[in-house]
N, C-alpha and C positions, 0 to 999 in steps of 0.2 A: 430913397435918395438921401434923406437926412442921415441915416445910419452909414451909408457908404461914404458920404462927405466927412462924417466924424471919424471913420476909420482911416481915411486918407490924412486927415489933420493930425492923427496920432503919430504918423511917421514924420510929419513936417515939424511939429512942435512937441518934442519929447518932454519939455519942462512943464507943459500943461496937460500931461497925459491923464492925470486923475480926473480933472474937470471934464476933459473931453470924453473919457470913458463913461462918466456919469451921464453926460448929455446923450451919448449914444444909446445908453440903456433906456433913457426916458423918451427917446425919439420914437415916433409912431412907426409901425411896420410899413415897408414899401408897398405902394398900391399897384395893382395890376393895371396893365394897359388896356383901355377900352375906349369906345367912341362916346362914352357918356350915357346917362340914363335919359332916354327920350320921353316926352310926355305922351299920354294916351289921348289921342284926338279921334279915336274910332277907326281911322284908316291909317295903316302904317306900312312902310316899305323897309324891309330888313335887308341890309347889304349882304353881299356874298361873303362867305367865310366868317359869318357871325351867327351867334345863337342868342336869342333874347328869351330870358326866363320870365314868365308871366305868372303873377299871383292874383287870385280872385278872393277878395275879402280876406287877405292875409295868408291864404293857403295856396300851395303850388297848384297851378292850373295846367299849363302846357308850355312847350318851347316853340317859339315862332321860327319857322324855316325862312330862308332867304326868299324875298319876293313880296307879293301883296298879301297883307294879313288884316283881319278885322277884329276889333276889340270893343268891349262895352265900356264906355267912359264911366268914371267914378268907381265902378266895381273891379275892373281889371287894372293892374298896375305892373309896369315893367320893373322887376326887382333887380335882375342881374343881366349884364351884357358880357358874354364870353366870346373871345376871339378864337377861332379855330385854326389860325395860322400857327406856324412854328415860332416859338418864342425863344429868344436868346437872352440868357441871364448871365451877367458877369459875377462870378463868385469872388468875394473879396479875398485879399491875401491873408493868410493865416500861418501860424507857426506850428510845426509838427516835429516830433522826435522819432528818429528811425530806430531800428533794432540795435544798432551799435552806438546809440546815444549821441547822435549828431542832430542838432537843431536846424531845421530847414524852414525857409519862408516860401510858401507855395500858393499859387492862385490858379484859377481855371475858368472855363466857359461851359455853361450848361445849356443844352438845347431841349426844350420841352414842347409838348403839344397837348391841348385839351381834347381828350377823347370822349368824355361824358360831361356835357354841360351841367346836368343835374347834380352829379357828385361833386363837380368842381365848385358849385354854388353852395351846396348844403353840407358837404362832407367835411370841410375845413374852412376856417375863417379866411385865411389867405394862403392858398395852395402853393403859389410861387415862392413866397417867403419860407414856407415850411420845407419845400424841396431844397431851397438854398441852404438852410440850416442843416438839413439832412446830408447834403453833399459835403459840407464842411466836416461834420462829425465822422462821416464815413471815410473821408480822406485821411483824417488823423488816425483813425483805427487801422486803416490799410497800410499807411506808412509805418506804423509801429510794428508791423509784421515783417518788414523788409529792411535789409541793410542798405547803406548808402550806395554801394556799387549796383545792387539790384534795382534800386529806384530808377537809375538812369537807363538800365538795360530793359526793364519790364514796365515801361510807361504804358504800353498798349494793354497789357494784362491788368495794370492798375486802373486804367480808365474803364475797362470792361467790368471789373469788380465793383466799382462805384456805380455804374449804370444798373447792374443787377440789384444792388442793395437799394437804390432809389426806387426802382420799379416795384420791388416787393412791398415797399412801404406806401408808395403813392397809388397803388391800385384802387384803394378805397377812396381816393381823392379825385378820381376821374382824370388824372394827368399821367402821361407816359413820357419817360425820359428817353429821348432818342440817342443821345451820345453825350459824353463828357470829355473835354479836352483840357489837359494841363498846359497852361500858358508858359509860366516861368517858374524855375526852381532856383532860389537864391541860397548859396552855400556860404557859411562863415568864411571870412578872409583867411584864417589860419588853415582851415580845412582845404580851401581852394589852393593855397600854396603847397600843401602836402600832396594834393592830387596832381598838381603840376610837376612836382619833383618825381612822383611815381610814374607819370607818363614819360618824362625824360629818361628815367632809369630803364623803363620798359623798351623805349626806342633804342637806347644804347645797347641793351641786351640783344635785341633783335638784329641790330647792325653787326654786333660781334658774332652772333650765331651765323648770320648770312655770310660774313667774311670767312669764317672757319669752314663753312660748307663749300664756299667757292674754292678755297685752298685745297680742300679734300678732293673735290671734283677735278681740279687741275692736276693734282698728283696722280689721280686714277687715270686721267686721260693720257698723261705723259707715260705712265707705266704700260698702259695698253698699247700706246704707239711703239714703245721700245719692244714690247713683246711681239707685236706684229712684224716689226722690222727684223727681229732675230729669226722669226719663223720664215719670213720671205727670204732672208739671206741664206738660211740653211737649205730651204727648198731650191734656191738657185744653185748653191754649191752642189747639192745632190744631183740636180739635173745636169750640171756641168760634168761631174764625175761620170754620170751615166753616159753622157754624150762622148766623153773621152774613152770610156771603156768600150762603148759601142763603135767608136770610130777609129781613132789613131792606135790605141793600145791593142784593140782587137786585130787590126790589120798587121800591127807589128808582131803579135803572137802568131798570126797565120804565116807571116813571112818567115819567122824563126822556125816554125814547125816544118814548113816546106823545105827550108834550107837544111834542117836537121835530117829530114827524110831523104833528101838528095845525098847528104853526106853519108848516111847509113847505106844507101844504095851503092854509092861509089865504094865505100869500105867493103861491103859485101862482095862487090864485083872484084875488088883488088884481092880479097882473101881467097876468092874462088880461082884466081889465076895461079900460075906457077910461083913457088916460093912465097905464097901468101902467109903461110904459118910462120915462116921465119920473120917476115915483116911484122906480124902481130907480136911475136916474142920480143922483137926489138922495141916496139912501141910500149909494151908493158914494162920492160926494163927501164926505159926512159922516164915513164910516169912514176915508177917506184923511186928512182933517184931524185926526181923533182919533188916528190912528196917528202923525202927525208931532208931535202934542202930547206923546206919551210917549217920544220919542226922547231918549236920554242920561240917562234916570232910573235904569235898572238897571245900566248899564255906561258906561265912558268911551270905549269904542271904538264908532264908528258908521259904518256903510256906507250912503252915499246915492247915489241915481242921478244921472246928469248933469243931467237936466231936472227937478230937484226942485220948482222953482217953477211949472212948467207943469202946473197942475191939470187944465186942459182936456184935454191930451194923455193924462194918466193915466186920467182918467175915460173918455175915448173908447176907450182900449185895453181897459179893464175891460168896457165895454159891448160892444165888438167880440167879446171872448171869450164874453160872455153870449149875444150874438146868434148866434154860431157854434154854441153848445151847444143853443140853443132853436130853431134853424132847422128841424131835421127835424120837431119837434113842430108847428111853424107850418105846414110844408108839408102834414103829415098833416091838420091842422085845416082847411086850405083845401080839401083833397080831400074831406073829409067835409062841411063846411059852406061852400060857395063864397060869397064876398062880392062885392058889386058893385064896379065900378071906382071909383065915386065914393067909396065908403066907404074903400077902400084909399088913394085919393089924399088924402082928408081925414085919415086916420090917420097917413100919412107926413108931412103938413104939420104935424100936431100934434107929432110926434116931433121934427121939425126945430126947431119953436118951443121945445120943452122943452129941447133940447140947447143952443140959443142962450141961453135963460134961465139954464141951469145954468152955461154957460161965462162969462156975464156975472157 
């Protein structure tokens, strides 16, 4: 208690630090908590969770268990009283230097329990004080291995390392360290300001990154929407064209085909009648004249045959091609329906007259 009071006064009165440090060094070690040394009256009642160490004529005799116990007066003496409860020790604040040369003020809480009353009595003069000093030195050594950022992130591993170091040393003292907890870590003001600026910069960075990611996601969503809209529009246009082709245009093509077929049938019937060849010659001549009337309207380049003015020759060639194509049908018709010689001669004469009339 005196040493803890002296260490607290060091922070309150810095102008008298030298005198207070000297007083702290000269102060006695902190005493362990116990219920006091009882007198040997022969019959003793040991409380629960306590162990009384008995010496007979100055030598260890036995440890009294809780309950009723009998001793010999004058020969037996109760030398130590050990509490078997969990003991809480406040580790005083101390300064430690981290790996990156930052001085920290740190304190903690130590939880102990006496496991062997004999070792706790005869192994060390004051086991609790020894464990406290060991915790402080171990804390300084462990902090020297870590940087400032890792000290705040790895407090649990730091506590576990201190507990392991204390248990290795306190095994022969009959005391076991259950856990060690860091209470406060005080950082210098300038370092604290730098850490605050670093935190603000990190938050601004994360805000900027999140904003850029949001902009990118928005642009991607807009592009995906436009893509889907174009795909749907093209599919709709395709379906519309298919419907048109399958509907109106198909019907129109069928109507045109039927009309053309009927026109061909009517033309064939007309050609099969009397003077049909003369009518065909007249139609070919009209189409030839109409074709020459449209020359040089669409383009300045015109290709003309050598005998452009010989209409009779052109019509005769067209009729020759027509006669060649229709000759097998005429032969078949003659086989099926034979005509008289006079009819054929009269038809040939009429054809010659029609040719002469068309040529004129």
